[in-house]
C-alpha positions as CSV (number, residue, x, y, z in Angstrom):
1,X,-16.3,-11.7,18.7
2,X,-15.4,-13.6,15.6
3,X,-14.2,-11.6,12.6
4,X,-14.1,-12.9,9.0
5,X,-10.6,-12.6,7.6
6,X,-12.0,-11.3,4.3
7,X,-13.7,-8.4,6.0
8,X,-10.5,-7.5,7.8
9,X,-8.5,-7.5,4.6
10,X,-11.3,-5.6,2.7
11,X,-11.3,-2.8,5.3
12,X,-7.6,-2.1,4.5
13,X,-7.3,-2.5,0.8
14,X,-10.8,-2.7,-0.7
15,X,-12.9,-5.6,-2.0
16,X,-11.3,-6.4,-5.3
17,X,-7.7,-6.7,-4.0
18,X,-9.0,-8.5,-0.9
19,X,-10.5,-11.2,-3.1
20,X,-7.2,-11.6,-5.0
21,X,-5.2,-11.9,-1.8
22,X,-7.6,-14.3,-0.1
23,X,-7.5,-16.5,-3.2
24,X,-3.7,-16.3,-3.2
25,X,-3.6,-17.4,0.5
26,X,-6.2,-20.1,-0.1
27,X,-8.8,-18.6,2.2
28,X,-12.5,-18.7,1.6
29,X,-14.6,-15.6,2.0
30,X,-16.3,-17.0,5.2
31,X,-13.1,-18.1,7.0
32,X,-13.1,-16.9,10.6
33,X,-10.0,-15.4,12.1
34,X,-10.2,-17.9,15.0
35,X,-10.1,-20.9,12.6
36,X,-6.9,-20.0,10.8
37,X,-3.8,-22.2,11.1
38,X,-0.9,-20.5,12.9
39,X,1.3,-20.3,9.7
40,X,-1.5,-18.8,7.6
41,X,-2.3,-16.3,10.4
42,X,1.4,-15.2,10.6
43,X,1.5,-14.8,6.8
44,X,-1.7,-12.8,6.9
45,X,-0.5,-10.5,9.7
46,X,2.7,-9.8,7.8
47,X,0.8,-9.0,4.7
48,X,-1.7,-6.7,6.5
49,X,1.2,-4.8,8.1
50,X,2.9,-4.3,4.8
51,X,-0.4,-3.2,3.2
52,X,-1.1,-0.7,6.0
53,X,2.4,0.8,5.6
54,X,1.9,1.2,1.8
55,X,-1.4,2.9,2.3
56,X,0.0,5.2,5.0
57,X,2.8,6.3,2.7
58,X,0.4,6.9,-0.2
59,X,-2.0,8.9,2.0
60,X,0.9,11.0,3.3
61,X,2.1,11.8,-0.2
62,X,-1.5,12.6,-1.3
63,X,-1.9,14.9,1.8
64,X,1.3,16.8,0.8
65,X,0.0,17.2,-2.7
66,X,-3.4,18.3,-1.5
67,X,-2.0,20.9,0.9
68,X,0.1,22.3,-1.9
69,X,3.4,22.4,0.0
70,X,6.8,22.3,-1.8
71,X,7.4,18.6,-1.1
72,X,3.9,17.9,-2.5
73,X,4.6,19.7,-5.7
74,X,7.9,17.8,-6.1
75,X,6.0,14.5,-5.7
76,X,3.3,15.7,-8.2
77,X,5.8,16.4,-11.0
78,X,8.1,13.4,-10.2
79,X,11.1,15.5,-9.2
80,X,13.5,14.6,-6.5
81,X,12.0,15.5,-3.1
82,X,15.0,15.6,-0.8
83,X,17.2,18.2,-2.3
84,X,19.0,16.1,-5.0
85,X,20.4,17.7,-8.1
86,X,18.0,18.0,-11.1
87,X,20.4,19.4,-13.7
88,X,22.2,16.1,-14.4
89,X,21.1,13.3,-12.1
90,X,17.3,13.4,-12.2
91,X,17.0,13.1,-16.0
92,X,17.3,9.3,-15.9
93,X,14.9,9.0,-13.0
94,X,12.3,11.1,-14.9
95,X,12.6,9.0,-18.0
96,X,12.0,5.8,-16.0
97,X,9.0,7.2,-14.1
98,X,7.2,8.5,-17.1
99,X,7.3,5.3,-19.2
């Protein structure tokens, strides 16, 4: 079964970003996975793995927020999540995140 590279990228990150990435890698929309050069295939696999990880982290954070647990509320209000101080240390982090 031959799979188009664009469709594989599109399933992970959506059509708009998939077009940007395929243009950046120099791939046409009809390029088949079996016709890729080994170096481009390696770059593509590394890129897809990193994108999957990013999407997984975002979905986990959104799940925590949706459930309404303590960690989710900390993420929602951009507070430190893992027990750090908020009286003195988090002020700088909050200013940077809200800009």
